[in-house]
C-alpha positions as CSV (number, residue, x, y, z in Angstrom):
1,M,129.8,91.6,84.7
2,T,128.8,94.4,82.3
3,S,126.2,94.6,79.7
4,E,125.2,97.1,77.0
5,P,122.3,99.2,78.1
6,T,119.4,99.4,75.7
7,T,118.4,102.8,74.4
8,P,115.1,104.3,75.5
9,A,112.3,103.2,73.2
10,T,109.0,104.6,72.2
11,P,106.2,102.7,74.1
12,T,104.9,99.8,72.1
13,A,101.3,99.6,71.0
14,R,99.2,97.5,73.4
15,T,98.8,94.4,71.2
16,T,101.3,92.1,72.9
17,G,98.7,89.6,74.4
18,P,98.8,87.4,77.5
19,R,101.8,85.5,78.7
20,T,101.7,81.7,78.7
21,L,104.6,81.3,81.1
22,P,105.2,83.0,84.4
23,P,105.6,85.7,85.4
24,F,102.2,86.5,84.2
25,R,101.0,89.9,83.0
26,A,99.0,90.2,86.2
27,D,100.9,88.7,89.1
28,H,101.6,89.2,92.8
29,V,104.6,88.8,95.0
30,G,103.5,86.0,97.4
31,S,102.4,86.8,100.9
32,L,98.7,87.7,101.6
33,L,96.9,89.0,104.7
34,R,96.2,86.2,107.2
35,P,92.5,85.9,108.1
36,P,91.6,86.5,111.7
37,E,90.6,82.9,112.2
38,L,94.1,81.7,111.2
39,K,95.8,84.3,113.5
40,K,93.6,83.1,116.3
41,A,94.5,79.5,115.7
42,R,98.2,80.3,115.7
43,E,97.8,82.1,119.0
44,E,95.9,79.2,120.5
45,H,98.7,76.8,119.3
46,A,101.4,79.0,120.7
47,A,99.6,79.0,124.1
48,G,99.3,75.2,124.0
49,R,95.5,75.1,123.7
50,L,95.5,73.9,120.1
51,G,97.4,70.8,118.8
52,A,99.6,70.7,115.8
53,A,97.1,68.7,113.8
54,E,94.3,71.2,114.5
55,L,96.6,74.1,113.5
56,R,97.4,72.3,110.3
57,A,93.8,71.8,109.6
58,A,93.1,75.5,110.2
59,E,95.9,76.4,107.8
60,D,94.6,74.0,105.2
61,E,91.2,75.6,105.2
62,A,92.7,79.1,105.1
63,V,94.9,78.2,102.1
64,R,92.0,76.7,100.2
65,T,90.1,79.9,100.7
66,V,92.9,82.2,99.7
67,V,93.6,80.1,96.6
68,G,90.0,80.5,95.6
69,M,90.3,84.3,96.2
70,Q,93.3,84.5,93.8
71,R,91.3,82.5,91.2
72,E,88.3,84.8,91.7
73,A,90.5,87.9,91.2
74,G,91.5,86.5,87.8
75,L,95.2,85.7,88.6
76,R,96.8,82.9,86.7
77,G,99.4,82.1,89.4
78,A,98.6,81.4,93.0
79,T,100.6,81.1,96.3
80,D,99.5,79.8,99.6
81,G,99.8,83.4,100.9
82,E,102.7,82.1,103.0
83,F,100.0,81.3,105.6
84,R,102.0,78.6,107.3
85,R,105.0,81.0,108.1
86,Q,105.8,83.5,110.7
87,S,107.9,85.5,108.2
88,W,108.7,85.4,104.6
89,H,112.3,84.3,105.1
90,M,113.2,83.1,108.6
91,D,111.1,80.0,108.6
92,F,113.0,78.7,105.6
93,I,116.4,79.8,106.9
94,Y,115.9,78.1,110.3
95,A,115.0,74.8,108.4
96,L,118.4,74.6,106.8
97,G,120.8,72.3,108.5
98,G,123.6,74.0,110.4
99,I,121.7,77.2,111.1
100,N,120.2,78.1,114.5
101,K,117.9,80.8,115.7
102,V,119.6,83.4,118.0
103,M,118.7,86.7,119.6
104,D,121.3,89.4,119.1
105,E,120.5,92.9,120.4
106,N,123.4,94.3,118.3
107,L,121.6,93.2,115.1
108,R,118.8,95.8,115.2
109,V,116.7,96.9,112.3
110,Q,115.0,100.2,111.8
111,F,111.8,100.4,109.8
112,H,110.3,103.7,108.7
113,N,106.7,104.9,108.0
114,A,104.8,108.1,107.7
115,E,104.2,108.2,111.5
116,G,107.9,107.6,112.5
117,D,110.3,104.8,113.0
118,I,110.1,101.2,114.4
119,E,113.4,99.8,115.8
120,F,113.8,96.4,117.2
121,A,116.1,93.3,117.2
122,P,114.1,90.4,115.6
123,P,115.5,86.9,115.9
124,S,118.4,86.3,113.6
125,A,120.4,83.3,112.4
126,H,123.8,81.9,113.2
127,V,125.7,79.3,111.3
128,D,127.0,76.8,113.8
129,S,127.9,73.8,111.6
130,R,128.1,72.9,108.0
131,V,125.1,74.1,106.0
132,R,123.1,71.4,104.4
133,L,119.6,70.5,103.2
134,D,118.2,67.5,105.0
135,E,115.0,67.4,103.0
136,P,113.2,69.9,100.7
137,I,111.8,72.8,102.8
138,F,108.1,73.6,102.5
139,A,107.6,70.3,100.6
140,D,104.3,69.4,102.2
141,D,103.2,73.0,102.0
142,F,103.8,73.2,98.3
143,A,102.2,69.8,97.6
144,F,99.0,71.0,99.3
145,L,99.1,74.2,97.2
146,R,99.8,72.2,94.0
147,D,96.7,70.1,94.7
148,A,94.5,73.0,95.7
149,V,95.0,75.4,92.8
150,G,93.0,73.5,90.2
151,E,93.1,73.5,86.4
152,G,94.5,76.6,84.7
153,V,96.3,78.1,87.7
154,T,100.1,77.8,88.3
155,P,101.2,77.3,91.9
156,K,104.1,79.5,92.9
157,L,106.6,78.7,95.7
158,T,108.4,81.7,97.3
159,I,111.6,81.2,99.3
160,P,114.3,83.6,100.4
161,S,117.4,83.8,98.2
162,P,120.8,82.5,99.4
163,S,121.8,86.1,100.0
164,M,119.4,86.4,102.9
165,V,121.3,83.8,104.9
166,H,124.3,86.1,104.9
167,Y,123.2,89.7,104.6
168,R,122.0,90.7,108.1
169,G,124.8,89.3,110.2
170,G,127.6,89.0,107.6
171,R,130.8,87.2,108.5
172,A,130.1,87.5,112.3
173,A,127.0,85.3,112.0
174,I,129.1,82.4,110.5
175,D,131.3,80.4,113.0
176,E,134.9,80.8,111.9
177,T,135.8,77.4,113.3
178,V,133.3,75.8,110.9
179,Y,134.0,78.1,107.9
180,P,137.4,79.7,108.2
181,D,137.1,80.2,104.4
182,M,134.0,81.9,103.2
183,D,134.2,80.2,99.8
184,A,133.4,76.9,101.6
185,F,130.4,78.5,103.2
186,W,129.1,79.6,99.8
187,T,129.8,76.2,98.3
188,D,127.7,74.5,100.9
189,L,124.9,77.0,100.9
190,T,124.5,77.0,97.1
191,A,124.6,73.2,97.1
192,A,121.8,73.2,99.7
193,Y,119.8,75.6,97.5
194,A,120.4,73.5,94.4
195,A,119.1,70.5,96.2
196,Q,116.0,72.5,97.3
197,V,115.4,73.6,93.7
198,Q,115.5,70.1,92.4
199,G,113.5,68.8,95.4
200,V,110.5,71.1,94.8
201,Y,110.8,70.6,91.0
202,D,110.3,66.9,91.6
203,L,107.1,67.8,93.5
204,G,105.8,69.6,90.5
205,C,106.9,73.2,91.1
206,R,107.4,75.0,87.8
207,Y,107.3,78.6,89.2
208,L,109.8,79.4,91.9
209,Q,110.6,82.8,93.3
210,L,113.7,83.9,95.3
211,D,112.9,86.8,97.5
212,D,115.9,89.1,98.1
213,T,115.8,92.4,99.9
214,S,119.6,92.7,100.0
215,L,119.9,93.5,96.3
216,A,117.5,96.4,96.8
217,Y,118.9,97.5,100.2
218,L,122.4,97.8,98.7
219,N,121.2,100.7,96.5
220,D,120.9,102.8,99.7
221,P,124.1,104.4,100.9
222,E,123.0,103.9,104.5
223,Q,122.8,100.1,103.9
224,R,126.2,100.1,102.3
225,R,127.6,101.8,105.4
226,H,126.0,99.0,107.5
227,V,127.7,96.4,105.3
228,A,131.1,98.1,105.8
229,E,130.5,98.3,109.6
230,I,130.0,94.5,109.9
231,G,133.1,93.8,107.8
232,G,131.5,93.3,104.3
233,D,132.5,94.7,101.0
234,P,129.8,97.3,100.2
235,E,131.0,98.0,96.7
236,H,131.0,94.4,95.5
237,Q,128.7,92.4,97.8
238,H,125.9,92.5,95.3
239,E,128.2,90.8,92.8
240,T,129.0,88.1,95.3
241,Y,125.3,87.5,95.9
242,I,124.5,87.4,92.1
243,A,127.3,84.9,91.5
244,N,126.1,82.6,94.3
245,I,122.4,82.8,93.3
246,N,123.6,81.7,89.8
247,R,125.5,78.8,91.3
248,A,122.4,77.7,93.2
249,L,120.4,77.8,89.9
250,A,123.0,76.5,87.6
251,G,121.5,73.0,87.3
252,R,117.9,73.9,87.3
253,P,115.5,72.1,84.9
254,D,114.8,74.0,81.7
255,D,111.1,74.2,82.3
256,L,111.4,75.6,85.8
257,R,110.6,79.4,85.7
258,V,112.5,81.3,88.3
259,T,111.9,85.0,89.3
260,T,113.4,87.1,92.0
261,H,111.6,89.8,94.1
262,M,113.6,92.8,95.4
263,C,112.0,95.3,97.8
264,R,113.3,97.7,100.4
265,G,111.7,96.2,103.4
266,N,108.0,95.4,104.3
267,F,106.8,95.1,107.9
268,A,103.5,96.5,109.1
269,S,103.4,99.0,106.2
270,S,106.9,100.2,107.0
271,W,110.2,100.0,105.1
272,V,113.9,100.0,105.7
273,A,115.8,101.3,102.7
274,S,115.4,104.0,99.9
275,G,116.9,104.6,96.5
276,G,116.5,103.5,92.9
277,Y,118.1,100.3,91.5
278,D,120.9,102.3,89.9
279,F,123.8,100.9,92.0
280,V,123.1,97.2,91.3
281,A,121.3,97.5,87.9
282,E,124.0,96.7,85.5
283,A,125.3,93.6,87.3
284,L,121.9,92.6,88.4
285,F,119.9,92.8,85.2
286,G,122.7,91.7,83.0
287,G,124.1,89.0,85.2
288,L,121.4,87.3,87.3
289,N,120.2,84.1,85.6
290,V,116.5,84.3,86.4
291,D,113.5,84.6,84.0
292,G,112.0,87.7,85.6
293,F,112.4,90.5,88.2
294,F,109.7,91.7,90.5
295,L,110.6,95.3,91.2
296,E,109.3,97.8,93.7
297,F,108.1,101.0,92.0
298,D,105.2,102.3,94.1
299,D,106.6,105.6,95.2
300,E,109.5,108.0,95.0
301,R,111.6,105.8,97.4
302,S,112.0,103.4,94.5
303,G,113.6,105.8,92.1
304,G,112.9,106.0,88.4
305,F,112.7,103.5,85.6
306,E,116.1,104.4,84.0
307,P,117.9,101.3,85.4
308,L,115.6,99.1,83.3
309,R,117.7,100.0,80.3
310,F,120.1,97.3,81.4
311,V,117.4,94.5,81.2
312,P,118.3,92.3,78.2
313,K,115.9,90.8,75.7
314,G,114.3,87.7,77.0
315,K,114.0,88.8,80.6
316,Q,110.7,89.9,82.2
317,V,110.1,92.8,84.5
318,V,107.2,92.8,86.8
319,L,106.4,96.4,87.7
320,G,105.4,96.7,91.4
321,L,103.3,99.9,90.8
322,V,100.4,99.0,93.1
323,T,101.3,99.6,96.8
324,S,100.7,96.9,99.3
325,K,101.4,99.3,102.2
326,R,98.3,101.5,102.0
327,P,94.6,100.8,101.3
328,E,94.0,103.6,98.8
329,L,93.3,102.2,95.3
330,E,95.5,103.4,92.5
331,S,93.8,104.7,89.3
332,K,94.1,102.7,86.1
333,D,95.1,105.7,84.1
334,A,98.0,106.5,86.4
335,L,99.1,102.9,86.2
336,K,99.0,102.9,82.4
337,R,101.0,106.1,82.3
338,R,103.7,104.6,84.5
339,I,103.8,101.5,82.4
340,D,104.3,103.7,79.3
341,E,107.2,105.4,81.1
342,A,108.8,102.1,81.9
343,A,108.4,101.0,78.3
344,R,110.8,103.8,77.2
345,Y,113.6,101.6,78.7
346,V,112.4,98.0,78.2
347,D,110.0,96.7,75.6
348,L,106.4,96.6,76.7
349,D,106.2,92.9,75.8
350,Q,108.8,92.3,78.6
351,L,106.6,94.0,81.2
352,S,104.0,92.8,83.7
353,L,102.1,94.4,86.7
354,S,102.0,93.5,90.3
355,P,101.9,94.9,93.9
356,Q,105.3,96.3,95.0
357,C,105.6,93.7,97.7
358,G,103.6,91.1,99.6
359,F,100.7,92.2,101.7
360,S,101.9,90.3,104.8
361,S,105.6,89.6,104.7
362,T,105.2,88.7,108.4
363,L,102.3,87.3,110.4
364,E,101.2,90.8,111.4
365,G,100.4,92.1,107.9
366,N,100.2,95.6,106.4
367,N,97.7,98.2,107.4
368,L,94.9,97.4,105.0
369,T,92.0,95.0,104.9
370,I,91.5,91.7,103.1
371,E,88.8,93.6,101.0
372,D,91.4,96.3,100.1
373,Q,93.8,93.5,99.1
374,M,91.2,91.9,96.9
375,A,90.4,95.3,95.2
376,K,94.1,95.8,94.4
377,L,94.5,92.3,92.9
378,R,91.4,92.9,90.8
379,L,92.8,96.2,89.7
380,I,96.1,94.6,88.6
381,V,94.2,92.0,86.6
382,E,91.9,94.5,84.9
383,T,94.7,96.9,84.1
384,A,96.9,94.1,82.6
385,E,94.0,93.0,80.4
386,E,93.5,96.5,79.1
387,V,97.3,97.1,78.6
388,W,98.4,93.8,77.1
389,G,95.1,92.3,75.9
390,G,95.2,89.5,78.5
391,N,97.1,88.5,81.6
């Protein structure tokens, strides 16, 4: 799909006001640092010294606290911090019918940071039977969050996008005796997602986020080489993913706001991929049927704002200018300058501010403290209020 790029515009005066629908002027991606007490409870449960009910009670208390923290920071949307998960995506994927957890040493990932590289083979997924949704995933978790947020705060549910079921293993991770035809796989997977979307909507979810690293990874030539090595189509795989996300969302209720978040990897303050959004921008921004895009823009790895020229009117862009990987606090003036730079390519009224990624995409978390995290969230709220006149 193609779309006409907008021409760079002069930054708009800061008189646009707060947003009444998500994504909000000040927002965050989803995951938050787990408190030590919760990590300890999970360790005790894994060792058999703490029962499931006791673990759930510890999680409940931690979620109540972190919801209060988000409210205190001034945020208008809140998540449960993904506190009940081991990772941002695999807990969900393993809960889909037909998908099993496997260990495959050939599916290694390499994360990078300032000190060097981290390479390992985390658990992956294999499709062994027809993909289905037996019941809405994270239903009880969302219901608890919904009841915990209180008046004036919108609960947000984050789940991995359909692309994440396919990206890492590709065709080899899908049993050919079950799905000799990949079209049938995508039909079943998107039907399961459509049922998930409706299921959480029925529970009161009005703010849903599909997290998708693949659409950012595919901007990196090294990642496209990986796709080719496992038998994929590196030049067009992002178009396949966009089409199937749209299939999953096709019947969504009109008052359900859906965003997607795209980063280049986030594990213990490390990353996987580099490169701007240029390779996917035209198809992504012009073709993906979501209300907003959470985009990573915290350092030079993320490229420039030029790809935002493809964002059409009516779509929101949440600029991930505040890093969740390092404790140093950004300056408001620097953030405002970068917002002005982005507003050369997409109208200021379509922009919002957030961290570039979650603070704890996995249980381990990034290398900063809960106090650092709070300072960054407050900075985002304060900056949004000064730029847009509200959040």
